[in-house]
C-alpha positions in Angstrom: 6.8 17.8 6.6 4.5 16.5 4.0 6.6 14.0 1.9 6.4 11.3 -1.0 7.8 8.1 -0.5 9.5 5.9 -3.5 8.1 2.6 -2.7 9.0 -0.3 -4.8 7.6 -2.7 -2.5 10.7 -4.1 -1.2 11.6 -4.6 2.4 13.6 -1.2 2.2 11.3 1.0 0.8 8.3 -0.3 2.5 10.2 0.0 6.0 11.0 3.6 4.5 7.2 4.2 4.1 6.1 2.9 7.5 9.1 5.0 9.0 8.0 8.1 7.2 4.1 7.7 8.2 5.7 8.0 12.0 8.1 11.2 11.5 6.2 12.8 8.6 2.9 13.4 6.8 2.8 11.0 3.8 1.0 12.4 1.0 2.0 9.5 -1.6 3.9 6.4 -2.3 5.1 6.4 -5.6 6.2 3.2 -7.7 8.0 2.9 -10.9 7.2 0.5 -13.5 10.2 0.5 -15.5 10.4 -3.0 -16.9 12.3 -4.9 -14.6 11.9 -8.7 -14.4 10.6 -8.3 -10.7 8.3 -5.1 -11.1 4.9 -7.4 -11.4 6.0 -9.0 -8.1 6.8 -5.9 -6.1 4.6 -3.4 -7.0 1.4 -4.9 -5.7 3.2 -5.0 -2.4 3.8 -1.4 -2.5 0.2 -0.8 -3.4 -0.8 -3.2 -0.3 1.1 -1.3 2.2 0.1 2.3 1.0 -3.5 0.7 1.2 -2.9 -0.4 4.8 -1.4 3.0 6.0 -4.1 5.1 4.2 -1.7 6.7 1.6 -2.2 7.3 -2.1 -0.2 5.1 -4.2 0.7 6.0 -7.8 2.5 4.0 -10.3 4.7 5.7 -13.2 5.4 3.7 -16.3 8.9 4.4 -17.5 8.9 1.7 -20.5 11.6 3.5 -22.1 13.9 2.2 -19.7 13.5 -1.4 -20.8 13.2 -0.4 -24.6 16.6 2.0 -24.3 18.6 0.7 -21.4 21.2 -2.3 -21.0 20.7 -4.1 -17.9 20.2 -7.8 -16.9 17.6 -6.7 -14.5 15.3 -5.8 -17.2 13.1 -7.7 -19.2 15.0 -7.2 -22.4 18.4 -8.1 -20.6 20.0 -11.5 -19.9 19.9 -13.8 -17.0 19.8 -12.6 -13.6 23.3 -13.7 -12.1 23.5 -15.6 -8.5 25.9 -14.9 -6.0 26.2 -12.3 -3.2 24.9 -8.8 -3.8 28.3 -7.2 -3.3 30.1 -9.5 -6.0 31.4 -8.0 -9.2 28.7 -10.0 -11.4 26.0 -8.2 -9.8 27.1 -5.0 -11.5 24.9 -6.8 -14.6 21.8 -5.8 -12.5 22.7 -2.0 -12.3 20.0 -0.1 -14.6 22.0 3.0 -15.8 21.2 6.3 -14.0 17.7 4.7 -12.4 17.8 6.7 -9.5 18.3 9.9 -10.9 15.5 9.3 -13.4 13.2 8.4 -10.7 14.1 11.4 -8.5 13.6 13.7 -11.1 9.7 12.5 -11.6 9.3 12.5 -7.9 10.6 16.1 -7.7 8.0 17.3 -10.5 5.0 15.0 -8.6 6.3 15.9 -5.3 5.8 19.9 -6.1 2.8 19.3 -7.8 1.2 17.9 -4.5 2.5 20.5 -2.4 4.8 18.3 -0.8 8.4 19.4 0.9 10.4 16.2 0.7 11.1 12.9 -1.1 12.1 9.8 0.9 14.2 7.2 -0.7 15.4 4.2 0.9 19.3 3.8 -0.6 21.3 2.2 2.1 24.8 1.6 2.5 25.0 -1.8 1.3 23.7 -0.4 -2.1 26.9 1.4 -2.5 29.2 -1.4 -3.6 27.4 -1.7 -7.3 25.1 1.2 -7.5 26.8 4.7 -8.3 23.3 6.2 -8.0 23.0 5.1 -4.3 26.1 6.7 -3.1 26.2 10.3 -1.2 28.6 11.5 -4.0 25.6 11.3 -6.3 22.7 11.8 -3.7 24.2 15.2 -2.3 24.3 17.1 -5.9 21.3 15.4 -6.9 19.3 16.7 -3.9 20.8 20.2 -4.3 19.7 20.4 -7.9 16.3 19.2 -6.8 16.4 21.9 -3.9 17.4 24.6 -6.3 14.9 23.4 -9.2 11.9 23.7 -7.2 9.9 26.7 -5.9 9.8 25.2 -2.4 13.1 23.7 -2.2 12.1 20.1 -2.0 14.6 18.0 0.3 15.6 14.7 -0.7 15.4 12.5 2.5 17.6 9.5 2.6 16.9 7.9 6.4 19.0 4.9 5.6 22.0 6.1 3.5 24.6 5.2 6.2 23.1 2.0 7.7 23.0 -1.6 6.4 20.0 -4.0 5.7 20.0 -5.7 8.9 19.5 -2.1 10.4 16.3 -1.6 8.2 15.1 -4.9 9.3 15.2 -4.0 12.5 13.6 -0.4 12.2 10.9 -2.5 10.0 10.2 -5.0 12.8 9.9 -2.1 15.3 7.1 -0.1 13.1 5.1 -3.4 12.5 6.1 -4.3 8.9 4.9 -7.5 7.6 7.9 -8.4 5.9 6.2 -11.5 4.4 4.6 -9.0 2.2 7.4 -7.5 0.8 9.6 -8.6 -2.3 13.3 -8.7 -3.3 14.1 -11.4 -5.6 15.3 -10.0 -9.0 14.2 -13.0 -10.9 10.8 -12.2 -10.3 9.4 -16.1 -10.1 6.7 -17.5 -8.0 8.6 -17.7 -5.0 11.9 -15.9 -4.0 14.8 -17.7 -5.9 17.0 -17.8 -2.6 20.1 -17.6 -4.7 20.3 -14.1 -6.5 22.3 -11.1 -4.8 18.8 -9.7 -3.5 18.2 -12.9 -1.9 21.2 -13.7 -0.3 21.3 -10.2 1.2 17.4 -10.6 2.4 18.4 -13.7 4.0 21.6 -12.2 5.6 19.5 -9.0 6.8 17.3 -11.3 8.7 19.5 -13.4 10.2 21.9 -10.4 11.4 18.9 -8.8 12.8 17.9 -11.7 15.0 14.6 -11.8 13.3 12.5 -14.9 11.8 12.6 -14.7 7.8 9.2 -15.2 6.7 10.3 -15.3 2.9 8.9 -18.4 1.2 11.9 -19.4 -1.1 12.2 -22.1 -3.8 12.7 -25.4 -2.6 15.9 -25.8 -4.5 17.8 -22.7 -3.1 
């Protein structure tokens, strides 16, 4: 199947890109610059991995999200909270309906390229705080995209029922250089090691029995 992959530059989406390159024909990787604090750190990694695989890479600018939406993940928002990814305070990093917007854009782009599927790397660990990563959102969204495109584009979500450590294991199997991925929501020079995504990243490598190649801030 010809697919496009939503690839942020994080370890989940990069792994999805490599997995899709084995199981499908990837015609493009699609990144979104929507004004998050870490966009400038992660998107170059998305470009790197697309280039490594010989996949066309496109960046879609969605500046209105930073201008109009309320979220501490955005440059216009407050400080990024620290703690476990599933803690209640991490809800401050939710960008309202982000996946809905991105999937809608991806559907139009996929149909324009003659693709038949969209790959998104949402996983079970996301479910606790992100409503648009859950199957009760993904199923009707996928049905809408299928019904609203001539070719009936499918939304493929290979990691929706697995945890991040399982994704890390798949990535290791596919030869992903995780040192060339970005997770930290703070978007500093190094991973902070304290925000929810950093904590989850550390846990994933530990639970998968993999060496963590990430350079963390010395204070973490």
